[in-house]
C-alpha positions in Angstrom: 100.9 99.7 91.6 98.3 98.9 89.0 101.1 98.2 86.4 102.6 95.4 88.6 101.6 91.8 88.0 99.8 89.8 90.7 103.1 88.1 91.4 104.9 91.4 91.7 102.2 92.7 94.2 102.4 89.6 96.4 103.1 90.2 100.0 106.5 88.5 100.0 110.2 89.5 100.4 110.4 90.2 96.7 106.9 91.6 96.2 105.7 95.1 96.4 102.2 94.8 98.0 99.9 97.7 98.7 100.9 97.8 102.3 104.6 98.2 101.5 103.7 100.7 98.8 102.0 102.9 101.4 104.9 102.6 103.9 107.4 103.8 101.3 105.0 106.5 100.0 104.5 107.7 103.6 108.2 108.1 104.0 108.7 109.9 100.7 105.8 112.3 101.3 107.0 112.9 104.8 110.5 113.8 103.5 108.9 116.1 100.9 106.9 117.8 103.6 103.5 116.8 102.1 102.2 115.8 105.6 98.5 115.6 104.6 99.1 113.0 102.0 101.8 111.3 104.1 99.3 110.8 106.9 96.8 109.3 104.5 99.4 106.8 103.4 100.3 106.1 107.1 96.7 105.4 107.9 96.2 103.2 104.9 99.4 101.2 105.6 98.4 100.8 109.2 95.0 99.5 108.1 96.7 96.9 105.9 99.3 95.9 108.5 99.0 93.0 111.0 98.9 94.2 114.7 102.2 92.2 115.2 104.0 94.1 112.4 106.2 96.0 114.8 108.8 97.2 112.2 106.1 98.7 110.0 104.3 100.3 112.9 107.6 101.7 114.2 108.5 103.2 110.8 105.0 104.7 110.4 105.2 106.2 113.9 108.5 107.8 113.1 107.0 109.3 109.9 104.0 110.5 111.9 106.4 112.2 114.4 108.3 113.9 111.6 105.0 115.1 110.1 104.0 116.6 113.5 107.3 118.4 113.8 107.1 119.6 110.2 103.6 121.0 111.0 104.9 122.9 114.0 103.9 120.5 116.8 107.4 119.6 118.0 106.2 118.6 121.5 103.9 115.9 120.0 106.7 114.8 117.7 109.0 114.3 120.7 106.3 112.3 122.5 105.8 110.0 119.5 109.6 109.5 119.1 110.0 108.9 122.8 107.3 106.2 122.6 109.1 104.5 119.7 112.3 104.4 121.7 110.6 103.0 124.8 109.0 100.2 122.7 112.1 99.2 120.8 114.5 99.7 123.8 112.6 98.7 126.9 114.2 98.9 130.3 
C-alpha cells in the first residue's frame, strides 16, 4: 500500500484504497487458513466501510464464516452464512 501513489490509493473504481486492500487481504488470508490475521483485516475493513456498503459487508461476513468453519465452529459458520443469504435473498 505504501508504494502506491495518492491517486492509486484513491477510493474509486480504479483505485486500491486501504479498505479494498483489507477486503482482499481478508479473503486471501481466509483462503490460506490464517484466520487470526484474516479477522484482523475483516475488522479493519469494516471500520473503514460505510454502513451502507452491503457488498463489502457481505463479502467480509462470508470470510468470517469461513474462518469460523476453519477454526472448528461449523455451527457458527452456518449461522453467519444463513444470515447472509437471508439479507441478500429476503422473502
